[in-house]
N, C-alpha and C positions, 0 to 999 in steps of 0.2 A: 204687432197687435192684431187681435181678432177683428174680422170684418164687422162683428156685432158690437165692438167696443164703442162705448159712448163717453166722450169727454165730459159732456154735461152731467152724466150720471156720476162720474168720478168726482167732479167739482161738488156736486150735491152731497155725495157721501162724506166728503171731507168736512164740510161745515156742519152736517147733521151729526157727525161723530163729536165734534166740539160742542154742539148744542146739548147733547146728552150729558156732557160733563157737568154742566151747571144748571140743568133743567131749564132751558130757554122757554120763555113764555110761549104757550101754544099758539096764540094769535100772531105773534111775531114770526114764529116758525112757519105758519100758514102763509103769511104775506111774502116771505122770502123764498117760498118753495117754487115760485114761477116768476119770470120776468114781468115787469109792469106793462111793457109794450114790446111788440115784435113786428118789425117792418121788413118785408121782402119785396124786392123790386126787380122786374125785368125791364131793361132799358136798352134802346138801340144806339149804336155808335157807327158813324160813317168811317170806314176804313180807308187807307191810302189808295186802294184800288177802286174806290167809290162805291163798293158794296156795303150794305148795312149788315152788322153783326149784332146779335142779341146777347146781352150779358145779364147775369143774375147777381144782385147785391143784397146785403142785409144790414140792418141796424137794430140791435137788440138793446133795450133799455131795462136793466134789471131792477134798480131801486134808486130813489132820489130823496130819501128821508133826510140825509145829511147835506144835501146841496145838489146843484145841477148834475145831470148825467155826464160822465166823463169816460173816454176810452178811445183806443186807437182804431185806425182804418187799415185793414190788411188786404193787399192785392196778392193773391196766391192761388195756384190751381187747386189746392186742397180745401179752400174755404167752403164751408157748408154751414147750414143752420145750427146743427148740434154744436159744432166747434165755437161759433160766435156766441151762442147762449152760455157756454162754459166760460169763455173769456169775459163776458159781461158780469157773470157771477163773481169771478175772481176780482174784477175791478171794484165791485161794491165793497168787498172785505179789505182789499188793499188800501183803498182810500180811508176807510174807517180805522184801520190799524195805524197808519202813519199820521193820521190826524189832519188830512186836508179836507176842506169843506166841499167835497164832491160825492156823488153817487157813482154807480157803476153802469157802464155801457160798452158796447164793442160793435164794430162794423167790418164789412169786408166785401170784396167782389171776387168771384171765382174766375181768375184769369192768371195767365203766366205773363207778367210784365216784360220778361225778357224776349217774348215773341212779338211785342208791339213796338212800333217806332215811337219816337218822342212825340210826334204829332198825334198819333193814335192814343197814347197814354194821356195826353192833355185833354183830348176830346172825351175819353172815357171818364176822366176825373170830373170834368165839367158836367157831363150828362148825369153822372151818379149824384153829384152834389145838388144839381137842379132837381133831380127826381126826389131826393130826400126832402127838399123844400123846408117846411116848418118843423120837420122832425129833428132838426138841429137848430141851434141858436146860441148866442154868447151867454145867455143867462139860463139856458134850458138844457142843451146837450152840446158838449164841446169835443169834437174829434181831435186826434193826434196821430202821428206816424206810427206804423207798426211794420211787420214783415212786408216787404215789397213796396213800401211807400217811404217818403222822406220829406225833408223840409220843403223841397220844391213842390211836391204834391200838396202840402198844406197851404202853400202860397196860392196855388191855383184854386183850391177849395175856398179859401178866404175870398179871393177875387170874385169867384162865381157867386158866392153867397151875397157879398156886398153889392154887386151889381144888380141883384134881384130886389134890393131894398129901395126905399124912397131916397131921393137925392139929399134930403136934409140930415140923414143920420148914417150915411155909409161908413164914414171913418170911425164911427163909434162902434162898429161891428167887428173890428179886427180881432177881438178875442173870441170869435166864433170857433177858431181852431188854435191849437198850440203846437209847438215844434216847428214853427215857421222859420224861414231864413231871417237873419238879423236885419236885413234891409227893409223887410216889411213888418217888423214888429216882434221878431223872435227874441229869446233871452240868451244872453251869454251863458255858456255852460250846459245848455239843453242838449247839444249833440252828444256829450259824454255822460249825461246825467244818470242813465240807467247803469252803465258800466261803473261809474263813480260810486253809485249807491251800493253796488255789489261789493266793491272793495271796502267801503266804509263799514258794512256789516261784517265782512270778514275780519277786519281789524278789531272791531268791537268784540267779536267772538274770540279772536286770538288773544286779546288782552285779558279777557276773563279767564281763559284757560291756560295762560302762560305758554302759548304756542308762538314760536318765533317764525315770522313770515320771511325773514331774511334767510335766503338759501333754500326755502321751501320750493319743491318742484310742483308745477301745476300744468294742467292741460285744459284746453278750451275747445268746446264743440260749438261750431257756428262762428264764422269770422266776419260777421257783419258789424253793424254799429255797436251793439252791446258787447259781443265777444272781443272785438279789437280794443275798445276803450278799457274794458276790464283788464285785459292782458297788459296793455301799455301802462296803465296806472299801477297795476300790481308789480310790474317790473321795477318801478320806481321805489317800491317798498323793499326791494332786494330779492324778491321771489324770482324763480327761473322758469320761463316758459319752455316746456320740453315737448309738447305735442299739440297739434291743431287738426281738427276735422271740419270739413265743410262739404257742400254738395259735390265737390269734385274729387274728394278722397281724403286720406289721412296721412299726416307726416309726423316724424319724430326726430328729435336730437336731444339726447339726455344731457348734453353739455350746454344746451340752451339755443333758443331761436329768438332772433331780434324781432320783436312785435311790430315795430314801425317799418322795418325793412320789408317784412313779409306783407304788410298791408299795402305799401307802395307798389310792390311787385304785383300783388293781386289786383290793385286798382288799374294797372296797366293792361288788364285783360288776360293775365296769365293765371292758370290754375295753380293752386298752392303746391300741387304735386311736382311742379317744375322748378320749385324754389331750390337754390343751391344749398349744399351742406346739410341736407336732411335725408332721412331714410323714408321712403314711401312704404307704409304699412297698411294692412287691411283694416277695414272699419271695425272688425271684431277685435283685432289686436289693440286698437286704440284704447279700449276699455280695460285692457289687461295690464297696462303700463304701471310700473312702480312709482306712483306719484303721491303727493301729499294732499293736493287740492284739485278737484274737478269742477269746472265751470260749464255746465250745459247752457248754451246761449243760442240754441237753434229753435226747433219747433217742439211741440208737445210729444210726450210718449217715447222719448229717446232712450230712457233708462227703464228697463222692464225685466220680467222674470227670466228672460233668456240671456241677459248680460249683467245683471246686478251682482251675481255671484263672482264675476271676474274683477269687479272694481276693487282696487287696492287703496284708493284715496282715503284719507282720514276724515275729510270734510268735503261736502258737495255744496256749492253756492249756486243756487238756481237763478241764472240770469234770464232764462226763458220762462214762459208761463206753462205750467203743467208738464215739465220735462220728465217727471218720474211717475210711472203708473203706481197704482196701489199695491200691486203684487211686487213690483220692484222695490218699493219703499219698505214693505214688510221684510224682505230679504236683507236690505241695507240696515234696518234697525236691529235685526238679529245679529248682524256682523259688528254692530257698534259704530257704524259710520254716521257721523253727524250730518244732518241735512239742514242747511239754512234755507228755509222755504221761499218759494217765489213770492208769496204774499209780502214777505219782508225784504228779501234780498234784492228784488228788482223794482222796488217801489221808488227808487230815485227818479225814474222817468216821470211819473205822474206828480211827484213832489215839485220838480222844477217846472213842469207844465203849469202847476198852480202858481208858481212864482211868475211865470210869463203872463198868465191870465191876469194876475194882480197888477203887474207892470202896465199891461195894456189898458186896464181900467183906469189907471191913474196917470197915463201918458208919461211914464217914467222909465228909466233904464238903470238897472242895478249893475254894479261892477261884478266881474267874475269872482273876486274875493268875497263879496257879500253873498253871492249865490252859493258858492262852495261852503262858506261858513254856516249859512242857514241850513243847507242840505245836511251837513255833518251833524248839526244839532238835532234835526228831526229824525235822521236815521239812527243816531245813537239813542235817542229817547225811545224810538220804536223797538230797537233791539233790547234795551234794558227792560222795557215793559214786557216784551215777549218772554225773555229769559226768566223774569220774576214769576210770571204766570206758570211757566213750565215747571219751575221748582215748587211753587205752591200747590199746583194741581198734580204734580208728579206725572207729567206727560211729556211728549216730544214737542219740539219747537213748532212744527206745523200746526198741530192741534192747539197749542198755546196761542199762536198768532190768530187763529180763528176765534178762540175764546175772547181774546182782547178786543177783536173787531166786533164780534157779536154783542158784547156787553155795551159797547158804545152805541150801536144801532138800537139795541133794546131800550137803553135809557132814553133815546130820542123819542121812541114810540110811547114810552111811559109818560113822558113830559108833554108830548103834543097830542096824543090820542089819535083816534081814527075819525076822519070827517066823512059824513055828517054825524 
């Protein structure tokens, strides 16, 4: 990508294109054109060598007409203001599309978590949470895990926030974050929710188009939480994992790679390129493989004008946010490659985050079967609605997903008006 590339501009162009399709109300377009609140914080952390190091973090709150702000916290060296703004925009429309009562937000700290000790990461998380202060809250803005963070991070954020509250209502604040560990109020099924949602959307698309997932060859880019769970669950549908790419490199075996065995190997600290019975290939060749399904589940901008021509997949299910640039998408559309857009395909995470939030508010615990059943219902509804809009408006699924989301947001503004 170009050094002048703006992820926020790409996100804006995507929804503006959809807004043009049905002539979105000018006032609503104006409101959505910029985030409601933008917070940037420079905060110190005491390192293990007793020196202070200054870190920069962000929390962008795009829109909350449909409910409290909602969005992940990312710890990554590439975190910047433009990226977080784009991710916040996508969260607004993702929540609206899938029908959860949240608005859109996102946060992050510019840091490589792999370079910090466990103690340094804990102190960084606590300092960032404390610095955010009242900018987050269980009925106002609810963070969740994202790249570089996990359930443990959320448990620390929750604990920090709760301990800053009055003694009388601390335990009523546990829904200030979602994606927590089960012990401190997390939901069953949350760890696999995003990957599960990717597969549910793939199954809905496959059913509609008489595409047999059994025996279909697929590749996954990014083998963290989303990529692994999508691969593991898709294997159970009879599909064959033939290639994986992560930050250590790319591997392939057209006869199949065992998703769980690879994850176990990877969690032991081994690079995927050392896994047995695979061929190490270049990152460029990864996109040239003869596959049926490609699941980009890493960072944004991974499919672009320089590699989109090489992709042979029939369908791309976007497990990551913004993995396909506008130029790359134009090429794929010309080739007839179906794109199941991020707004829809990876909405399983925020959907089960909503389930966790609801469980915390009512001091209840849903069974895994109940979580999966409700997630399936909501993802199927979101896919069916998106597909219907795409057919009616004669457009692609990404634009259709934005149209569906924008209409719901627009209706809310029509009914509520603007105060005062």
